[in-house]
N, C-alpha and C positions, 0 to 999 in steps of 0.2 A: 804453797801457791793458796790463794783463797779464790773462793768461786762465789758468784752471784747469779741469781736467776734472771733471765734474759725475759723481764715481763712475766706475762703469764704463757709463755709458751711451752713452759715444762724443761727447756733447756738451761743447764748451768754451766757458765762460762767463767774462764779465769778472770780476776778483775783487772789484772794486768795482761791483756791479749796486744796485737801487733797491727797496723796498718802498712800496707805493702805499695805504696805509691812509691817511695823513695828507690825500693830494689827493680821496678819496672821502669823508671827512667824519670827525669826532670828534676832530679836532684843532685846534678853533676855525675862522676863516673861511677860506675857499679860494676860489680864481678859476680857473674852466677855462681862460680864456687863459693864465693864468701856469702853470698845471699844463701845458697842453700846449706851451706856451713851453721850461718846464723839459725836459719828456719829449725834445724835440727837441734840446734841447742836449747832454744825456746822450748821447742815440744818436750825435750828431755827435763826441763824445770817444769812442766805442768801447764805450760800455755797450751790451751785448747780450742783457740777461735783468733781466726785471722780474718780481716777484711782487706777485699781488694776491688777492682773495677775493670769492666772491659775496656777503658781507655790507658789503663796504667801500664805504658810499653806496648800499647797496641794490643793487649792481650798476655804479655810476654810475664807480668806476675802471676796470672792465672795458671799458667805453664809451670811457672815456677813451685806454685803451690802444689800443683797437681804431683810433680816428683817427689816432694819433700814429704805429702800424706799419704803416698802410694802403701795401700794394706793397711792404713789408719783410718779409712775414711769414716768409719762409723765412731771414731773416738774424737777426731778433729774436726771442728766446724768450722765452716767457712761461708763468710758474706761476701757477696759479688754485688756489682752496680750497673746499671744500664742507663742509655738514654743520650750521654754525651757524646756518642759518635755522629750523632744526627744534629737536627736543629732543633734545641731543645724548647722553642716557641712553637713549633709546627706540630698540631694536633696529630697529624697523620704518624709523626715519630714515634706515637705513644698507642698505635692501633695493634691491635691482637696479631696480625701478620707481622707487622715490624717488631715488637717485643718478642713474638716467638722465636723469631731469627736471631734477635739479640740472645736470647735465653740459651737455644740450642748451640750457640757458639761458644758461649761460657760453659757448658756443660762439657762440650767437645774438648776445650781447652784445659777445663779441670778434672776431664774424664771421670765424671761422677754422674750418676742416675739421676741426682736431684740434687738442686741447691739448698742447703740450708738455711740463708737468708738473701733473699732477692730485694736489692733497693733500687728505689729510683734515684738516680744521682743529681741531685740538685737542679729539678727541675724548674721552670717558668711557674711563677705564682698562678698564674690563670689557669695553667693545667691542673694544678692541685684544686683550686676552685672549681673547675668543672666537673672532676671527680671519675670521668669515664674510665682513665687508666687504671683505677681501683678494680673496676669490673674485668679488664683485661688480667689483673693479676689474680683475681678469684679464679678465673677460668683455667689459668698456668695452675694455680693449685690444686685444683679438682681433677688435673691432668697428671698430677702426682711429678711436675717438673720442678715445681719449688715447694719447699716447706712451709716457710712463713715468709712474709714480706714486710717492708720498711721504707722508710722514705730517709734520705739524707738531704737535708735542709739548709738555707743559709740565713733566715731570718726566724724570729721568735713567731711572726704572722704564719709565716707557712708551716712551722711545727704546730702552731693551735689548729690550723686548718686540717692536717692530717688526723688529728685526735678525734676529730669528729668522726672519722671512720673507724669502727669497730673492729675490723681485721687489720688495720696496721698495727704490727706487734712491736715495732722499735721506730725510734728516730735517732738519726747520727747527727749531731750538733757540734758546734764551736764553742769550746767552753773551757775558759782557763782564767787566770788571775788578772788578765787583761781583758778578759772577755766574759763579764758576769751578768749581763742583762738576763739570760736565762732563767737565773735564780728567781726573777721576780714573778713571773706565771707560767712560763713553759715546764721547768721542771717539776715543780710541786703537781700540774695537773698531770704530767705523763704520770707520774710516780701513783697518783690517785687513780688513775684509768688503767693502772698493771702495764703499763707500755716500757719496755726496756731504753734505756739511753746509752748510746755508744758516743764517745767524746773524742773528736778528731782534732788534731792541733792543739794537745794539751800543753805543747812548750811553746807554743806561738812560733811555730816554724825555727825554732832554737834559741829564740830571744831569751827563754827563760833558763836555759842553761847558765847566763851569765858570761859566757865565752868569748863575746863578740866586742871587737873595738867599732868606734863608729867609722874607719877607713878600711873595713874588712871587704874584701872583693870575692864575690861567689864567681863560679865556674860558668861559662856561655850558656850552658845547657840545663842550669839550675834556675827554678821557676824564681826563687828569692833574686834573682838578679833581673828576669825578664819581665816580672809582674807584679813588682813592688807596687804599683800605683793601678794596678787592675788594666794592663794592657793586653792582656791575654785571656783572662777570666775574674771571676768576682775578687775585687781586692781583698775580700776578709778572708781569701783561703792564703794569703801570703801575710805572715808577722802578724795575723787576726785584725788585718786592716790599718796597722799602725805604720807610719814610715820608719824605715830602718833605723835613721838615725836617731830618731825619737823614741823609738822602741829600746834601743840600746841604752839611752840616756832612764829611761824609766825602769829597765832591769837592775841598771845601777842602784837604784833608790829600794829594791826589793831584795839586795843581798843578805840582809839580815835573816831571812827566813832559813838559811843554811847554818845558822848558829844552833848547835846542839843535834843536827841531822847530818846524814852522809853527803849531800851536796845540793846547791841549790836547784837543779834540774830534779832529784829526786824529793826535794822539798814540795816544788811546785806539782808534783803528781801526786804526792800524799795528800795535798789540799784538796785536789778533786776527789780522791777515792774518801776523803773525809765524809762526804757527801753521801749518806744512806740511797739516796735516790738514783746515783748513777751506777750503771751496770759493769762498765767496763772504760779505761782508758785503751786509745789505740795508736800509741806512738809509733814512729817510723824508725828504719833502722838499715843501715848498709851494711854491719859488721857484727861479728861478736861480741866485740867491747859496747857496742851501742845497745844491744839486746841486756847485756849484764847491767849497764848502767842505769837502763828504764826499770830492771826488776828490782833494784835498791830501793824503790818506792815501797815496797811490801814490808820491808823492815825499817822504816823511817817513822820517827816520832810524829803521831797526830798534832794537830794546831789546837791550842787552849782556845777556849771562847774570845779571850782578849785580842790574841793572835789574829783570830777571823774576822773579829771587827775591825783590826788595823787594817788589813788587806780590803776589806770591803770600802773602808773611807778612802784609802788611797786609791780605789778603782773610781770612787764618784768624786775625787775631788782632784784627781791628776791625770787620769786614763780617758775615761770615757768621751771626752770633748775632743780627742784627736784621732779617734776610730773613725776612718771613711768606708761609706758604702751602706748598705741598707744592714742591718742587723737586728 
């Protein structure tokens, strides 16, 4: 395993880490036994950072992490998120009293005394512009309930707003071969300011595995079935904002990236890690095999400058005009 500094927090985390949305729910059938087995395997391989949220399975993924990391709390870092249990547009949802309740509930489920990284979970842009929520987080930090805080954002604009606050230690962003806009301004600025960058949806909800056909059908409780067009939450959280069939078509055009590498998926993850500004990727998983597959990015050949330029041209010429939603 390789480790990178989480901005200027002093924490070093595994460059391949994992998100726990899938084991909490909304990604089809899950098994707690398999999830715990997968978490144990990841930890044994040197993974020391996991991302979760209070709405993943209504807190279930936090409870699973508590079981998997019991007795290892000082070695395994956990980032969780808050605000989406309430109305993300309501300022009261970000009051000290409300955020304290969210925080205490997460601490109880995680069975920890402090949260390593507490993140605002894709709040409304106006909330970030107002900035009062950052004062609330400063207060929770002074009370010892959280060690550091960051923001999971939907757009480049939101990320740049967050960077104006010196106490924001991390940004969680959507960044992959289909979603390259953060490279233009957000990623360089965050790196310059010493802010960690956590990359979610590195495989664009599975599109960049290259395994889907246009007629693939997802399970009823899988968000890739019920949120393809943003019916339940931000459209960018599903297939990076692309329609599914268009995404499959575009993924087919990218299959060349697997040549001389392990798989298309490991190549797509490697491309992200080739950017020194990125702290870690947090792909999801539901079983040990998926953990193993994601970890192959570590020994996948890096991309040449010519290949990087080809991927950038592909994004500008063939992809960006088809992404829906603000980003």
